C-alpha positions as CSV (number, residue, x, y, z in Angstrom):
1,X,-167.5,-53.9,112.1
2,X,-171.3,-58.8,119.4
3,X,-178.7,-68.2,125.5
4,X,-181.3,-68.8,127.3
5,X,-185.0,-68.4,126.7
6,X,-186.0,-65.4,128.4
7,X,-188.8,-65.5,130.8
8,X,-190.6,-62.7,129.6
9,X,-191.2,-61.0,126.1
10,X,-191.4,-57.4,126.2
11,X,-193.5,-56.5,123.2
12,X,-193.1,-52.5,123.1
13,X,-190.7,-50.1,124.0
14,X,-190.3,-46.7,126.0
15,X,-189.5,-43.6,123.9
16,X,-188.3,-40.3,124.7
17,X,-187.5,-38.2,121.8
18,X,-185.1,-35.1,122.5
19,X,-182.9,-32.6,120.6
20,X,-179.5,-32.0,120.4
21,X,-178.1,-28.8,122.8
22,X,-175.3,-26.7,121.9
23,X,-175.0,-24.8,118.7
24,X,-178.1,-22.7,117.4
25,X,-176.6,-22.7,113.8
26,X,-178.6,-24.2,111.1
27,X,-177.5,-27.9,110.0
28,X,-175.0,-27.7,107.2
29,X,-176.0,-29.7,104.0
30,X,-175.3,-33.2,104.1
31,X,-172.0,-34.1,102.9
32,X,-171.3,-35.4,99.2
33,X,-169.5,-38.6,99.6
34,X,-169.3,-38.9,95.6
35,X,-166.9,-36.0,95.5
36,X,-164.0,-38.1,94.4
37,X,-162.5,-38.5,90.8
38,X,-163.6,-41.0,88.3
39,X,-167.0,-42.0,90.1
40,X,-165.0,-45.0,91.9
41,X,-163.9,-46.8,88.6
42,X,-160.5,-48.8,88.9
43,X,-158.8,-50.4,86.4
44,X,-159.5,-53.9,85.5
45,X,-162.7,-53.7,87.4
46,X,-166.3,-53.5,85.2
47,X,-168.9,-51.3,86.3
48,X,-172.3,-53.1,86.3
49,X,-176.0,-52.2,86.5
50,X,-176.8,-53.2,90.0
51,X,-174.9,-53.7,93.3
52,X,-172.4,-56.7,93.4
53,X,-173.8,-57.8,96.6
54,X,-171.6,-61.0,98.6
55,X,-170.9,-62.5,101.8
56,X,-167.2,-62.5,102.5
57,X,-166.2,-64.9,105.5
58,X,-163.2,-65.8,107.3
59,X,-163.0,-68.9,109.4
60,X,-161.1,-69.4,112.9
61,X,-158.1,-70.2,110.9
62,X,-157.9,-67.4,108.5
63,X,-159.4,-69.0,105.5
64,X,-161.3,-66.2,103.6
65,X,-164.3,-67.5,101.4
66,X,-166.8,-65.3,99.4
67,X,-170.5,-66.3,98.3
68,X,-172.4,-64.3,95.4
69,X,-175.8,-63.4,96.7
70,X,-177.1,-63.0,93.4
71,X,-175.5,-66.0,91.6
72,X,-175.4,-68.3,94.2
73,X,-171.6,-69.1,93.2
74,X,-169.0,-69.4,95.5
75,X,-165.0,-69.2,95.8
76,X,-162.1,-69.5,98.3
77,X,-160.0,-66.4,98.4
78,X,-156.7,-67.1,100.2
79,X,-155.7,-67.2,103.7
80,X,-154.8,-64.6,106.5
81,X,-153.7,-65.2,109.9
82,X,-156.2,-66.4,112.7
83,X,-158.5,-63.1,113.1
84,X,-159.8,-61.9,116.5
85,X,-161.7,-59.2,115.2
86,X,-163.2,-58.0,111.6
87,X,-164.1,-54.5,110.5
88,X,-165.3,-53.6,107.0
89,X,-166.6,-50.7,104.9
90,X,-168.4,-52.6,102.5
91,X,-165.7,-53.7,100.2
92,X,-162.5,-54.2,102.7
93,X,-162.3,-56.6,105.4
94,X,-159.8,-55.3,107.8
95,X,-159.0,-58.3,110.3
96,X,-156.8,-58.1,113.2
97,X,-154.5,-60.8,113.7
98,X,-151.3,-61.8,115.2
99,X,-149.3,-59.5,112.9
100,X,-151.2,-56.6,112.7
101,X,-154.3,-55.7,110.4
102,X,-154.6,-57.9,107.4
103,X,-156.7,-56.5,104.5
104,X,-158.9,-58.7,102.2
105,X,-160.3,-56.8,99.2
106,X,-163.5,-58.7,98.4
107,X,-163.4,-56.8,94.9
108,X,-167.3,-55.5,95.1
109,X,-168.1,-52.1,95.9
110,X,-170.6,-49.2,95.4
111,X,-169.6,-45.7,94.5
112,X,-172.3,-43.5,96.3
113,X,-172.7,-40.0,94.2
114,X,-175.1,-38.7,96.2
115,X,-178.3,-38.7,94.4
116,X,-177.1,-41.9,92.2
117,X,-174.6,-45.1,92.4
118,X,-172.2,-46.5,90.5
119,X,-171.5,-50.3,90.8
120,X,-168.3,-52.1,90.5
121,X,-167.2,-55.9,90.2
122,X,-163.2,-56.7,90.2
123,X,-161.4,-59.7,91.7
124,X,-161.1,-60.6,95.3
125,X,-157.5,-60.4,96.7
126,X,-155.5,-60.3,100.0
127,X,-153.4,-56.9,99.8
128,X,-151.1,-57.3,102.9
129,X,-150.4,-56.2,106.4
130,X,-150.4,-53.2,108.6
131,X,-147.9,-54.0,111.3
132,X,-148.7,-53.6,114.8
133,X,-150.9,-55.4,117.7
134,X,-154.7,-55.3,118.5
135,X,-156.2,-52.4,116.7
136,X,-159.3,-50.4,116.1
137,X,-160.2,-49.5,113.0
138,X,-162.6,-46.7,111.6
139,X,-163.6,-46.7,107.8
140,X,-165.0,-43.9,105.3
141,X,-167.9,-43.9,103.1
142,X,-165.9,-44.6,100.0
143,X,-163.3,-47.3,99.1
144,X,-161.6,-45.9,96.3
145,X,-161.1,-42.5,97.9
146,X,-160.4,-40.9,101.3
147,X,-159.0,-43.2,103.8
148,X,-159.1,-46.0,106.6
149,X,-157.9,-45.3,110.5
150,X,-156.2,-47.6,112.5
151,X,-155.1,-47.0,116.3
152,X,-152.7,-49.7,118.1
153,X,-153.7,-49.2,121.7
154,X,-150.7,-51.0,123.3
155,X,-148.0,-49.0,121.3
156,X,-149.9,-45.9,120.5
157,X,-149.5,-45.9,117.0
158,X,-152.3,-43.5,115.1
159,X,-152.2,-45.0,111.2
160,X,-154.0,-43.6,108.5
161,X,-154.2,-45.5,105.3
162,X,-154.8,-44.6,101.6
163,X,-158.1,-45.9,100.2
164,X,-157.1,-44.9,96.8
165,X,-153.9,-47.0,97.0
166,X,-155.9,-49.9,98.7
167,X,-158.2,-49.8,95.5
168,X,-155.1,-50.3,93.3
169,X,-153.9,-53.0,95.5
170,X,-151.3,-51.2,97.7
171,X,-151.2,-51.0,101.4
172,X,-149.6,-47.2,101.8
173,X,-149.8,-45.2,104.9
174,X,-150.5,-41.6,104.7
175,X,-149.2,-40.9,108.4
176,X,-148.2,-43.3,111.3
177,X,-148.3,-40.9,114.5
178,X,-146.5,-42.0,117.9
179,X,-148.8,-41.0,120.6
180,X,-149.7,-41.7,124.1
181,X,-150.9,-45.7,124.4
182,X,-154.2,-45.6,125.3
183,X,-157.7,-46.8,124.0
184,X,-158.0,-44.5,121.2
185,X,-159.1,-44.0,117.7
186,X,-158.3,-42.7,114.3
187,X,-161.6,-41.3,112.5
188,X,-160.9,-40.5,108.6
189,X,-162.4,-36.8,108.1
190,X,-161.7,-34.8,105.1
191,X,-158.3,-34.9,103.8
192,X,-156.9,-36.3,107.2
193,X,-158.3,-37.8,110.5
194,X,-159.3,-37.1,114.0
195,X,-157.0,-38.7,116.5
196,X,-158.0,-39.1,120.1
197,X,-155.7,-37.2,122.9
198,X,-154.9,-39.0,125.9
199,X,-153.6,-37.4,129.4
200,X,-152.6,-40.2,131.8
201,X,-154.3,-43.0,129.6
202,X,-157.8,-41.1,129.6
203,X,-159.0,-39.6,126.5
204,X,-159.7,-35.9,126.6
205,X,-160.2,-34.7,123.5
206,X,-159.5,-35.0,119.5
207,X,-156.8,-33.5,117.3
208,X,-157.5,-32.7,113.4
209,X,-154.6,-34.0,111.5
210,X,-154.0,-33.5,107.9
211,X,-152.9,-36.6,105.4
212,X,-149.5,-35.8,106.3
213,X,-149.8,-35.8,109.9
214,X,-149.4,-32.2,111.0
215,X,-152.2,-30.7,113.5
216,X,-154.5,-28.2,112.1
217,X,-156.5,-26.0,114.5
218,X,-157.2,-26.6,118.0
219,X,-158.3,-29.6,120.4
220,X,-161.9,-30.6,119.9
221,X,-163.3,-31.4,123.6
222,X,-164.6,-35.3,123.8
223,X,-164.0,-36.5,127.1
224,X,-163.6,-40.4,127.1
225,X,-164.1,-40.8,123.5
226,X,-165.4,-44.1,122.2
227,X,-167.1,-45.0,119.0
228,X,-167.0,-43.5,115.6
229,X,-169.2,-43.8,112.6
230,X,-169.3,-42.0,109.0
231,X,-173.1,-40.9,108.2
232,X,-174.6,-39.3,105.3
233,X,-174.0,-35.9,107.2
234,X,-170.5,-35.9,108.5
235,X,-168.3,-38.2,111.1
236,X,-169.5,-38.8,114.5
237,X,-167.2,-39.6,117.7
238,X,-169.1,-40.6,120.7
239,X,-168.0,-38.5,124.1
240,X,-168.8,-38.9,127.7
241,X,-171.6,-36.5,127.4
242,X,-172.9,-36.8,123.8
243,X,-171.1,-36.7,120.7
244,X,-168.9,-34.7,118.3
245,X,-170.0,-34.1,114.7
246,X,-167.4,-33.3,112.0
247,X,-168.6,-31.6,108.8
248,X,-166.8,-29.6,106.2
249,X,-168.1,-26.6,104.5
250,X,-166.0,-25.0,101.4
251,X,-163.1,-27.2,102.2
252,X,-163.2,-26.0,105.9
253,X,-163.7,-28.5,108.9
254,X,-166.2,-27.7,111.4
255,X,-167.2,-29.5,114.8
256,X,-170.6,-29.8,116.5
257,X,-171.5,-31.0,119.5
258,X,-174.5,-33.1,120.1
259,X,-175.0,-33.3,123.8
260,X,-177.2,-36.0,125.6
261,X,-180.6,-34.7,126.4
262,X,-181.5,-33.5,129.9
263,X,-183.9,-35.2,132.0
264,X,-182.5,-38.8,130.8
265,X,-180.4,-40.7,133.0
266,X,-179.2,-43.7,130.7
267,X,-175.8,-45.1,129.9
268,X,-173.8,-43.5,127.2
269,X,-173.0,-44.8,123.9
270,X,-169.8,-46.7,123.4
271,X,-170.1,-47.9,119.7
272,X,-172.4,-47.1,116.7
273,X,-173.9,-49.1,114.1
274,X,-176.2,-48.4,111.3
275,X,-176.9,-49.0,107.5
276,X,-173.9,-47.5,105.5
277,X,-174.1,-43.6,104.8
278,X,-177.5,-43.0,106.5
279,X,-178.0,-40.1,108.9
280,X,-179.3,-42.0,111.5
281,X,-177.3,-44.4,113.5
282,X,-178.1,-46.8,116.8
283,X,-175.6,-47.7,120.0
284,X,-176.2,-49.8,122.9
285,X,-177.1,-48.1,126.1
286,X,-176.4,-50.3,129.2
287,X,-178.1,-53.9,128.7
288,X,-181.5,-53.1,127.5
289,X,-181.5,-49.5,126.2
290,X,-181.0,-48.1,122.7
291,X,-179.7,-44.5,121.7
292,X,-180.7,-43.4,118.2
293,X,-178.7,-40.5,116.9
294,X,-180.0,-38.5,114.2
295,X,-177.2,-36.3,112.6
296,X,-179.3,-34.6,110.2
297,X,-181.5,-33.3,113.0
298,X,-178.6,-33.2,115.4
299,X,-180.8,-35.0,118.0
300,X,-180.8,-38.2,120.2
301,X,-183.9,-40.6,121.1
302,X,-183.7,-43.2,123.7
303,X,-185.7,-46.4,123.8
304,X,-185.8,-49.2,126.5
305,X,-186.1,-52.4,124.8
306,X,-186.9,-54.1,128.2
307,X,-184.6,-57.2,127.2
308,X,-180.8,-57.8,127.2
309,X,-179.4,-56.9,124.1
310,X,-176.1,-57.8,122.3
311,X,-176.2,-55.3,119.1
312,X,-178.2,-52.7,117.5
313,X,-178.4,-51.6,114.0
314,X,-180.5,-48.5,112.6
315,X,-181.5,-49.6,109.1
316,X,-182.7,-46.1,108.8
317,X,-185.2,-46.7,105.9
318,X,-188.6,-45.0,105.2
319,X,-190.1,-47.0,108.0
320,X,-187.7,-46.3,110.5
321,X,-186.7,-50.1,111.3
322,X,-184.2,-50.4,114.1
323,X,-182.7,-54.2,114.5
324,X,-181.5,-55.6,117.5
325,X,-179.7,-59.2,118.5
326,X,-180.6,-59.9,121.9
327,X,-178.7,-62.3,124.2
328,X,-181.1,-65.3,123.5
329,X,-180.1,-64.9,120.0
330,X,-183.1,-63.6,118.5
331,X,-183.3,-60.9,115.9
332,X,-185.9,-58.2,117.1
333,X,-187.2,-55.3,114.7
334,X,-188.6,-52.2,116.1
335,X,-190.1,-48.7,115.1
336,X,-187.8,-45.9,115.6
337,X,-190.9,-43.5,115.9
338,X,-193.0,-45.2,118.6
339,X,-190.6,-47.6,119.9
340,X,-193.2,-50.6,119.0
341,X,-191.8,-54.1,118.6
342,X,-192.6,-55.2,115.3
343,X,-191.3,-58.6,115.0
344,X,-188.9,-61.1,116.4
345,X,-187.4,-64.2,115.1
346,X,-186.8,-67.6,117.3
347,X,-183.3,-67.9,118.7
348,X,-181.0,-68.2,115.7
349,X,-177.4,-68.3,117.4
350,X,-175.8,-69.6,120.7
351,X,-174.1,-66.4,121.9
352,X,-172.4,-68.4,125.0
353,X,-169.1,-68.3,122.9
354,X,-169.4,-66.5,119.7
355,X,-167.2,-63.7,119.3
356,X,-167.5,-62.5,115.8
357,X,-171.4,-63.3,115.5
358,X,-172.7,-59.9,114.0
359,X,-175.8,-58.6,112.6
360,X,-175.5,-56.6,109.2
361,X,-178.2,-54.6,107.5
362,X,-178.7,-53.3,104.2
363,X,-181.6,-51.3,102.6
364,X,-183.9,-54.7,102.2
365,X,-182.4,-57.6,104.5
366,X,-180.4,-58.3,107.5
367,X,-177.8,-60.9,107.7
368,X,-176.9,-63.0,110.9
369,X,-173.6,-65.7,111.1
370,X,-173.9,-68.9,112.8
371,X,-170.4,-70.0,113.1
372,X,-171.0,-73.1,114.9
373,X,-173.6,-74.1,111.9
374,X,-171.6,-72.7,109.0
375,X,-174.6,-70.7,107.9
376,X,-175.4,-67.2,107.6
377,X,-179.2,-66.1,107.9
378,X,-180.8,-63.7,105.8
379,X,-183.5,-62.0,107.1
380,X,-186.4,-60.1,105.5
381,X,-186.7,-57.6,108.4
382,X,-189.9,-55.7,107.0
383,X,-191.7,-58.7,106.6
384,X,-192.1,-59.8,109.9
385,X,-188.5,-60.9,110.3
386,X,-188.9,-63.6,107.9
387,X,-186.1,-66.1,107.4
388,X,-185.6,-65.4,103.6
389,X,-182.7,-67.9,103.2
390,X,-180.1,-70.0,105.0
391,X,-176.9,-69.7,103.5
392,X,-174.1,-72.1,103.3
393,X,-170.7,-70.1,102.9
394,X,-167.2,-71.6,101.5
395,X,-165.5,-71.0,104.5
396,X,-167.2,-71.1,108.3
397,X,-168.4,-67.5,108.7
398,X,-166.6,-67.2,112.2
399,X,-166.4,-63.6,110.9
400,X,-168.3,-62.3,108.0
401,X,-169.8,-59.1,106.1
402,X,-172.0,-58.1,103.5
403,X,-169.6,-56.7,100.5
404,X,-170.6,-54.9,97.5
405,X,-172.6,-52.3,99.4
């Protein structure tokens, strides 16, 4: 996968809960992300008893490093081009550089088998480049199966990468389509992907392409599509009036609309973020608002933080924590159920010039990089947003993510 001390701090939120409109069909069973072969095993990697959590960092010049969060050891992996953006699925880092999208394999991953997990540890490596320009990257739930989508807005090239090949160290394109240049996306789904369709540069809908790039079925309406994420339930794509949720049943794709609720006038969601493979995700709504989308219940809720925010992430844990990075550099913790602010840190990062600053959340901790100081803060968000550790990384964390998830 965004300065100043505020004059006033709002300690609570206004919460409105609504249900999705549209289909009356009963929700489909949650997707089984662990349906691939071999439970995520790859030749040369070791299966271990616990997740191999690391911080993988990239500095301004492209030097890649890795810090083991369990053992405390660190290493430098290599060097790519100078990045302008980085996305991740919890194993790979997809870095947009002057050559296109360069891919870093952290060598650490988790296979989600639905009711249990398998954990693997391998060697980090640089895999190669998907040639193109500025890119939008969308990832799936598994690093050794399925696919990753890359869309180059300037050229209109829609690319689908084979994750099984990535796991074997090869950058292999399942398809590369030439479509109308626009601000689009390729969202991995099933054996293929949803690709935005544009008319005169404006997105009107989504087409489902199989692994060969052929269109299957009719276009799915989704005006001005923006933002996509894979949840435990299915694939979400944001639209001007809500979201499309794509699910599979007996190998057949299905598409549901989750409309924004009536009676709430709030800016739409443009990008989604949440703990990996959880059903509920979060999105900014204008400057101070937060949309929460529960894909299991097909419902939206809206919070008003009352302070300007830069990023929001749904932890979707048992206590329903929602985390936000405000524009003063504080991490704030809210309760999704009633909108109450539970905790806030002091300002931790200067956001006046910090393109790669990111807030990453797992089941127990949140991580926030401070590029100017060369550190990443580890935050116990369930314990009053306590700073558990301040970690020095082997390369400056201009961009980073937590890998092994």
